[in-house]
VEXVEX-606076 format. One record per atom (N, C-alpha, C): x, y, z. Coordinates in steps of 0.001 Angstrom, whole numbers, padded with zeros to 6 digits, always signed. Layout:
BEGIN
XYZ ...
This chain:
BEGIN
+073872+107085+090914 +074949+107767+090228 +076106+108001+091205 +077307+107812+090726 +078512+107937+091541 +078832+109401+091822 +079247+109672+093041 +079736+111001+093424 +080977+110798+094282 +081941+111709+094171 +083115+111594+095038 +082703+111744+096502 +083453+111110+097370 +083185+111249+098805 +083397+112697+099235 +082669+113126+100254 +082905+114480+100773 +084376+114626+101189 +084943+115767+100912 +086334+116030+101273 +087349+115570+100236 +086861+115035+099109 +087781+114529+098088 +088679+115625+097535 +088128+116792+097297 +088931+117893+096747 +090083+118230+097693 +089801+118267+098986 +090839+118575+099981 +091898+117476+100003 +091460+116210+099936 +092406+115095+099959 +093267+115071+098691 +092684+115425+097545 +093473+115526+096309 +094553+116597+096473 +094172+117724+097039 +095138+118815+097251 +096240+118375+098206 +095883+117603+099232 +096884+117101+100174 +097885+116185+099477 +097393+115309+098608 +098280+114411+097874 +099214+115228+096987 +098678+116226+096319 +099511+117064+095445 +100591+117770+096261 +100224+118315+097415 +101210+118989+098262 +102277+118015+098736 +101864+116797+099067 +102836+115789+099516 +103825+115467+098398 +103314+115269+097174 +104194+114983+096035 +105154+116149+095814 +104636+117361+095850 +105483+118540+095647 +106541+118672+096738 +106234+118191+097944 +107216+118242+099031 +108268+117140+098876 +107872+116002+098365 +108781+114858+098213 +109772+115065+097071 +109301+115573+095948 +110138+115658+094742 +111482+116368+094943 +111544+117509+095619 +112847+118175+095744 +113763+117595+096833 +113281+116625+097605 +114090+116079+098691 +115350+115403+098157 +116451+115639+098833 +117726+115009+098483 +117819+113704+099274 +117094+112693+098792 +117060+111392+099462 +117293+110296+098428 +117510+109099+098918 +117716+107937+098063 +116571+107828+097047 +116913+107564+095801 +115915+107498+094731 +114877+106410+094995 +115302+105262+095512 +114341+104181+095792 +113331+104619+096841 +113798+105307+097864 +112890+105800+098897 +111943+106839+098319 +112464+107743+097498 +111620+108775+096891 +110531+108122+096033 +110900+107110+095252 +109917+106422+094399 +108853+105727+095259 +109264+105142+096380 +108289+104491+097281 +107315+105503+097866 +107827+106658+098245 +106956+107694+098800 +105978+108207+097733 +106475+108401+096515 +105601+108833+095422 +104569+107756+095105 +104986+106500+095160 +104056+105390+094928 +102923+105410+095955 +103270+105660+097209 +102237+105739+098259 +101270+106875+097971 +101772+107994+097474 +100907+109128+097135 +099966+108769+095985 +100487+108068+094988 +099644+107684+093849 +098565+106712+094299 +098929+105732+095138 +097911+104822+095674 +096838+105618+096399 +097254+106548+097238 +096304+107358+098007 +095370+108114+097067 +095936+108678+096006 +095138+109450+095041 +094087+108577+094368 +094435+107319+094060 +093486+106449+093364 +092481+105798+094317 +092721+105894+095604 +091800+105289+096569 +090987+106318+097354 +090872+107527+096840 +090140+108571+097561 +088675+108213+097796 +088103+107398+096917 +086711+106969+097091 +086621+105543+097610 +087746+104982+097989 +087801+103597+098444 +088513+102739+097417 +088748+101506+097776 +089486+100609+096892 +088625+100122+095722 +087341+099926+095969 +086462+099410+094917 +085275+100317+094591 +085042+101344+095372 +083928+102269+095110 +084399+103379+094176 +084928+102969+093026 +085550+103908+092104 +084571+104401+091048 +084951+105477+090407 +084134+106018+089309 +084089+105038+088143 +085209+104400+087847 +085280+103510+086692 +085313+102058+087132 +084524+101250+086442 +084452+099823+086735 +084135+099107+085424 +084764+097967+085217 +084428+097235+083995 +082982+096759+084090 +082355+096582+082947 +080971+096108+082929 +080883+094773+083664 +081871+093902+083471 +081869+092584+084120 +082045+092677+085634 +082666+093748+086108 +082925+093893+087549 +081926+094821+088233 +080900+095238+087529 +079953+096223+088079 +079339+095817+089407 +079047+094542+089567 +078435+094079+090815 +079476+093593+091815 +080742+093905+091554 +081861+093560+092429 +081885+092084+092831 +081993+091194+091851 +082120+089778+092200 +083444+089540+092924 +083569+088410+093637 +084834+088117+094328 +086002+088142+093353 +087144+088597+093818 +088338+088616+092991 +088523+089875+092172 +087729+090904+092435 +087892+092153+091694 +089205+092825+092089 +089755+093567+091143 +091069+094182+091329 +090988+095678+091057 +091629+096434+091926 +091808+097878+091770 +092993+098038+090819 +092723+098422+089577 +093742+098442+088530 +094032+099875+088118 +095310+100207+088027 +095711+101565+087650 +095705+101694+086131 +094890+102608+085628 +094743+102807+084189 +096083+103218+083586 +096749+104149+084195 +098126+104511+083854 +098988+103907+084953 +099989+103139+084585 +100767+102413+085594 +101433+103374+086577 +101554+102899+087799 +102222+103703+088820 +103656+104002+088399 +104314+103027+087801 +105696+103244+087343 +105766+104399+086371 +104859+104429+085411 +104853+105508+084419 +104607+106850+085087 +103655+106894+086003 +103356+108152+086692 +104556+108622+087503 +105200+107703+088199 +106374+108056+089001 +107510+108516+088094 +107737+107804+086987 +108769+108222+086029 +108501+109647+085540 +107239+109944+085242 +106883+111284+084770 +107143+112334+085851 +106801+112020+087095 +107058+112958+088191 +108560+113178+088365 +109316+112105+088336 +110767+112207+088516 +111421+112965+087354 +110793+112924+086183 +111317+113623+085004 +110948+115109+085005 +110187+115536+086002 +109849+116943+086119 +108578+117380+085422 +107776+116424+085011 +106501+116804+084376 +105613+117462+085432 +104688+118339+085020 +103851+119052+085991 +103062+118095+086894 +103183+118306+088186 +102577+117416+089180 +101071+117289+088966 +100384+118409+088773 +098935+118361+088595 +098519+117529+087402 +099238+117689+086296 +098910+116934+085081 +099153+115443+085273 +100224+115099+085962 +100521+113682+086207 +099469+113081+087127 +099120+113786+088187 +098159+113241+089147 +096759+113103+088552 +096434+113896+087548 +095137+113735+086883 +095050+112389+086176 +096200+111801+085860 +096223+110483+085217 +096306+109355+086256 +096297+109701+087527 +096270+108682+088593 +094819+108241+088750 +094406+107351+087859 +093021+106886+087767 +093030+105374+087944 +092037+104876+088641 +091920+103424+088795 +090571+102963+088258 +090528+101697+087922 +089311+101067+087405 +089220+099683+088039 +088049+099317+088501 +087861+097980+089061 +087608+097017+087905 +088379+095927+087884 +088231+094894+086852 +088168+093527+087525 +087695+092539+086791 +087715+091170+087315 +089138+090630+087216 +089412+089563+087939 +090720+088935+087858 +091041+088476+086454 +090049+087926+085770 +090258+087451+084397 +090576+088627+083471 +089882+089736+083625 +090158+090906+082797 +091564+091427+083056 +091967+091390+084312 +093296+091875+084672 +094384+091112+083910 +094180+089813+083723 +095175+089013+082991 +095211+089378+081511 +094132+089948+080983 +094083+090322+079569 +094713+091680+079290 +094862+092496+080315 +095439+093827+080116 +096939+093695+079853 +097362+094222+078750 +098767+094167+078354 +099514+095372+078906 +100832+095290+078772 +101647+096438+079158 +101213+097656+078368 +101411+098770+078932 +101030+100014+078277 +100326+100906+079281 +099734+101933+078780 +099089+102899+079654 +097823+103429+079023 +096900+103810+079868 +095692+104470+079416 +094581+103522+079009 +093511+104137+078554 +092302+103398+078199 +092489+102559+076947 +093493+102853+076136 +093720+102096+074904 +093918+100616+075201 +094639+100290+076254 +094871+098867+076552 +093591+098166+077005 +092643+098896+077552 +091344+098322+077897 +090587+097976+076617 +090599+098919+075678 +089939+098662+074390 +090581+097467+073693 +091927+097427+073693 +092638+096327+073037 +092341+094981+073700 +092055+094993+074993 +091729+093765+075725 +090243+093424+075633 +089467+094282+074968 +088036+094033+074835 +087260+094261+076122 +087778+095121+076980 +087130+095397+078270 +086312+096674+078144 +085017+096544+078364 +084121+097696+078346 +084085+098276+079760 +084246+099589+079839 +084326+100269+081129 +083093+101134+081327 +082482+100981+082478 +081300+101751+082861 +081742+102932+083722 +081308+104118+083344 +081586+105340+084118 +080388+105566+085027 +080573+105350+086303 +079473+105469+087276 +078981+106915+087417 +079803+107882+087042 +079388+109276+087149 +078449+109670+086008 +078783+109263+084789 +077985+109651+083629 +076960+108592+083228 +077162+107351+083693 +076269+106263+083320 +076551+105718+081916 +077673+106111+081340 +078016+105685+079984 +079080+104593+079991 +079068+103807+078937 +080085+102763+078757 +081050+103237+077696 +082331+103057+077965 +083350+103427+076970 +083947+102183+076382 
């Protein structure tokens, strides 16, 4: 059964503090978006690039070519942060799922688990042992 790495709670808090420090900075928008993007990547890789809670059924054994895929796009999350949405709520949607390369090509534009369902990708939750 999957468990977060030790220190994950502290690292999540660090990412949140970093985002909160970046948002009010009077800096170039492109630079601010890059810094926020780095924070989102960090948030989704707290357990590693492929040792994630969510993995497609096809990618469960991590065959070659697996991809760390953001369930909610980084662009959407950054747009929400820049629009002033609550940092904690936005970062809770910074979730990644390991998928095969072929599955990645089937995922359409959009956000959330709905596009996985629409692509016919079954996702295994390593924490609960259930498939969604």
